[in-house]
C-alpha positions as CSV (number, residue, x, y, z in Angstrom):
1,M,10.9,-48.2,-12.8
2,N,13.3,-46.0,-14.8
3,T,16.8,-47.2,-14.3
4,A,18.5,-44.5,-16.4
5,N,21.1,-42.4,-14.6
6,H,20.9,-38.6,-14.4
7,N,23.1,-38.0,-17.5
8,I,21.0,-40.3,-19.6
9,I,17.9,-38.4,-18.5
10,V,19.5,-35.1,-19.3
11,N,20.4,-36.4,-22.8
12,S,16.9,-37.8,-23.3
13,Q,15.5,-34.4,-22.5
14,F,17.8,-32.2,-24.5
15,N,18.8,-34.2,-27.6
16,P,15.4,-33.9,-29.2
17,M,15.1,-30.2,-28.2
18,A,18.4,-28.9,-29.6
19,Q,16.9,-26.8,-32.3
20,A,14.3,-25.4,-29.9
21,Y,17.1,-24.1,-27.7
22,L,18.9,-22.5,-30.6
23,T,15.8,-20.5,-31.5
24,S,14.5,-19.8,-28.0
25,A,14.2,-16.1,-27.4
26,V,14.8,-16.6,-23.7
27,H,18.2,-18.2,-24.4
28,A,19.3,-16.2,-27.4
29,N,18.8,-12.8,-25.8
30,G,19.1,-11.0,-22.5
31,A,20.8,-8.2,-20.6
32,D,23.0,-10.8,-19.0
33,L,24.5,-11.7,-22.4
34,D,25.3,-8.1,-23.0
35,Q,26.9,-7.7,-19.6
36,M,28.9,-10.8,-20.1
37,A,30.3,-9.5,-23.4
38,G,31.2,-6.2,-21.7
39,L,33.0,-8.0,-18.9
40,V,35.0,-10.2,-21.2
41,G,35.8,-7.4,-23.7
42,G,38.2,-7.9,-26.6
43,R,40.8,-10.5,-25.8
44,P,42.2,-11.7,-29.2
45,E,44.7,-14.2,-27.6
46,A,42.3,-15.6,-25.0
47,I,40.6,-19.1,-24.9
48,A,37.3,-19.5,-23.3
49,L,35.2,-22.5,-22.1
50,D,31.4,-22.4,-22.4
51,M,30.4,-25.0,-19.8
52,G,27.1,-26.6,-20.6
53,C,26.7,-24.6,-23.9
54,G,23.2,-25.7,-24.8
55,G,22.1,-23.9,-27.9
56,G,25.5,-22.0,-28.1
57,H,24.4,-18.5,-27.4
58,V,27.3,-17.7,-25.0
59,A,29.8,-19.1,-27.5
60,F,28.3,-17.1,-30.3
61,R,28.6,-13.9,-28.3
62,L,32.2,-14.6,-27.2
63,A,33.7,-16.0,-30.4
64,P,34.2,-12.5,-32.1
65,L,36.0,-11.3,-29.0
66,L,38.4,-14.2,-28.4
67,K,40.9,-16.5,-30.1
68,K,38.9,-19.7,-29.4
69,V,35.7,-20.8,-27.5
70,V,35.2,-24.4,-26.5
71,A,31.5,-25.2,-26.5
72,Y,31.2,-28.0,-24.0
73,D,28.0,-30.0,-23.5
74,L,26.7,-33.5,-22.6
75,S,24.3,-33.5,-25.5
76,A,25.7,-34.5,-28.9
77,A,22.6,-33.2,-30.6
78,M,23.1,-29.8,-29.0
79,L,26.7,-29.7,-30.1
80,A,25.7,-30.6,-33.7
81,V,23.3,-27.7,-33.8
82,V,26.0,-25.4,-32.3
83,A,28.5,-26.5,-34.9
84,E,26.1,-26.0,-37.8
85,E,25.1,-22.5,-36.6
86,A,28.7,-21.5,-36.0
87,R,29.4,-22.5,-39.6
88,R,26.4,-20.5,-40.8
89,R,27.7,-17.4,-38.8
90,G,31.2,-17.8,-40.0
91,L,32.5,-18.4,-36.4
92,A,35.3,-20.9,-37.2
93,N,36.9,-20.5,-33.7
94,I,34.1,-22.3,-31.9
95,V,35.2,-25.9,-31.0
96,P,32.4,-28.3,-29.9
97,Q,33.4,-30.9,-27.3
98,Q,31.1,-33.5,-25.8
99,G,31.4,-34.5,-22.1
100,A,30.1,-34.3,-18.6
101,V,30.8,-31.3,-16.4
102,E,32.2,-33.5,-13.7
103,S,35.1,-34.6,-15.9
104,L,36.6,-31.9,-18.2
105,P,39.2,-33.4,-20.5
106,Y,41.6,-30.5,-20.3
107,P,44.7,-30.0,-18.3
108,P,44.9,-27.4,-15.5
109,A,44.9,-23.7,-16.4
110,S,43.8,-24.3,-20.0
111,F,41.4,-21.3,-20.3
112,D,41.6,-17.6,-19.7
113,V,37.8,-17.3,-19.4
114,V,35.2,-19.8,-18.2
115,V,31.4,-19.2,-18.5
116,S,28.2,-21.1,-17.7
117,R,24.7,-19.9,-18.4
118,Y,21.4,-21.7,-17.6
119,S,23.2,-25.0,-17.2
120,A,24.2,-25.5,-13.6
121,H,20.7,-26.2,-12.4
122,H,20.9,-29.5,-14.4
123,W,24.2,-30.6,-12.9
124,Q,24.0,-33.6,-10.7
125,T,26.8,-32.3,-8.5
126,I,27.3,-28.5,-8.9
127,S,30.3,-28.5,-6.6
128,A,32.1,-31.0,-8.9
129,G,31.3,-28.9,-12.0
130,L,32.6,-25.7,-10.4
131,G,35.7,-27.5,-9.2
132,Q,36.4,-28.7,-12.8
133,M,35.9,-25.1,-14.0
134,R,38.3,-23.8,-11.4
135,R,40.9,-26.5,-12.3
136,A,40.6,-25.6,-16.0
137,V,40.9,-21.8,-15.7
138,K,44.2,-20.0,-15.2
139,P,44.8,-18.4,-11.8
140,G,43.3,-14.9,-11.9
141,G,41.2,-15.9,-14.9
142,L,37.7,-14.6,-15.4
143,A,34.7,-16.7,-14.5
144,I,31.0,-15.7,-15.2
145,F,28.0,-17.7,-14.0
146,M,24.4,-16.9,-15.1
147,D,21.4,-18.9,-14.0
148,V,17.9,-18.8,-12.5
149,I,18.2,-18.5,-8.7
150,S,16.0,-19.5,-5.8
151,P,14.6,-16.7,-3.7
152,G,16.2,-18.4,-0.8
153,I,12.9,-18.4,1.2
154,P,11.7,-22.0,1.9
155,L,8.1,-21.5,0.7
156,L,9.2,-19.8,-2.5
157,D,12.0,-22.2,-3.0
158,T,9.7,-25.2,-2.8
159,W,7.4,-23.8,-5.3
160,L,10.1,-22.9,-7.8
161,Q,11.8,-26.3,-7.6
162,G,8.4,-28.1,-7.8
163,L,7.4,-26.3,-11.0
164,E,10.8,-26.8,-12.6
165,L,10.9,-30.5,-11.9
166,L,7.3,-31.1,-13.2
167,R,8.3,-29.3,-16.4
168,D,11.7,-31.1,-16.8
169,P,12.9,-34.2,-15.0
170,S,16.5,-33.3,-15.7
171,H,16.1,-30.3,-13.3
172,V,18.3,-30.7,-10.2
173,R,18.1,-27.4,-8.3
174,N,18.1,-23.6,-8.7
175,A,20.6,-22.5,-6.0
176,S,20.0,-19.3,-4.1
177,L,22.5,-16.4,-4.4
178,A,23.9,-17.3,-0.9
179,E,24.4,-20.9,-2.0
180,W,26.1,-19.8,-5.2
181,C,28.5,-17.6,-3.3
182,G,29.3,-20.3,-0.9
183,L,29.8,-22.9,-3.6
184,L,32.1,-20.5,-5.6
185,G,34.2,-19.7,-2.6
186,T,34.7,-23.4,-1.8
187,A,35.6,-24.1,-5.4
188,G,38.3,-21.4,-5.4
189,F,36.6,-18.4,-6.9
190,A,36.5,-14.9,-5.5
191,V,33.2,-13.1,-6.4
192,S,33.8,-9.6,-7.8
193,S,30.3,-8.5,-8.8
194,V,26.7,-9.7,-8.7
195,T,23.8,-8.4,-10.9
196,K,20.3,-9.6,-10.5
197,F,17.6,-9.7,-13.2
198,R,13.9,-10.6,-13.4
199,L,13.0,-13.0,-16.3
200,R,9.4,-13.5,-17.5
201,L,8.8,-17.0,-18.7
202,A,5.8,-17.2,-21.2
203,F,4.1,-20.5,-20.2
204,A,3.3,-22.0,-23.5
205,P,6.9,-21.8,-25.0
206,W,8.3,-22.8,-21.6
207,V,6.6,-26.1,-21.6
208,E,6.7,-26.6,-25.4
209,R,10.5,-26.2,-25.4
210,M,10.8,-29.2,-23.1
211,K,7.9,-31.2,-24.6
212,T,6.4,-31.4,-21.1
213,P,3.7,-34.1,-20.9
214,E,0.1,-32.9,-20.7
215,S,-0.3,-34.5,-17.3
216,H,2.6,-32.5,-15.9
217,I,1.3,-29.3,-17.5
218,A,-2.0,-29.9,-15.8
219,A,-0.2,-30.5,-12.5
220,I,1.8,-27.2,-12.9
221,R,-1.4,-25.2,-13.7
222,S,-3.2,-26.9,-10.7
223,L,-0.4,-25.9,-8.3
224,Q,-0.3,-22.4,-9.7
225,Q,-4.1,-22.0,-9.3
226,R,-3.9,-23.2,-5.7
227,A,-0.9,-21.0,-4.7
228,G,-1.2,-18.4,-2.0
229,S,-0.7,-14.7,-2.5
230,D,2.9,-14.9,-1.2
231,V,3.7,-17.2,-4.2
232,T,1.5,-15.6,-6.9
233,D,2.8,-12.1,-6.0
234,Y,6.5,-13.0,-5.9
235,F,6.5,-15.0,-9.1
236,A,3.9,-12.7,-10.8
237,I,1.9,-15.7,-11.9
238,E,-0.4,-14.7,-14.7
239,D,-3.8,-16.2,-15.8
240,D,-2.2,-18.2,-18.6
241,G,0.5,-19.7,-16.3
242,S,3.3,-17.4,-17.4
243,F,5.5,-16.3,-14.5
244,T,8.6,-14.4,-13.6
245,V,11.8,-15.7,-11.9
246,D,15.0,-14.2,-10.5
247,T,18.2,-14.7,-12.5
248,V,21.7,-13.6,-11.7
249,L,25.1,-12.9,-13.3
250,I,28.0,-13.5,-11.0
251,A,31.5,-12.4,-12.1
252,A,34.4,-14.0,-10.2
253,A,38.2,-14.4,-10.4
254,A,40.0,-17.7,-10.0
255,N,42.1,-17.5,-6.8
256,S,45.8,-17.9,-7.3
């Protein structure tokens, strides 16, 4: 039996894959990144937090717009890749910081902007991470959250979570939009806008990026091949296993 706790599992998944997340087209690009940059705009005196920075793509987009960006992540290997890439790009205002989302080492109201992208579905307790983000951002500060979301329909939700967990044991949950809005309200954020996207996940890079074991790949493909039309149509499951998910960008303000 594996006695490792969740944070150890997250590190074991992502430390070896740090370079893959830097070069991943899914993570490096996207209309959500463009919209995020537009929402933040030029704020030469502002300091931002990139919560669960992964390969650093949020930090890279924000750094030219702001005074400083703290790239915060559990994985030391991810942070090393982000630091090296920031040096390569000449982005001296990106500051890597290692830690868990449940315990940010910053005093209240340290940041003007807080952002998280494709990270929250790995958090053991999303409410704790959001609470830390609310504590760390100034009242009235801008918060932006981007992630894959559950369709919110039990059948489709079960299929999405099942495929995600088989691919990656550090997966916790893709929340639905309704769940996101409820969690943000409880944490002390007022949602100002919601933009939905559809994201196609090419199967081979999706499993390669996480070094999914062959037995789990076979299980995913078996499930896909046995899925009913409700599932195959919604997720646009293709012959090679590629499929399409819902993502969202939620912009919010920290309540005073």
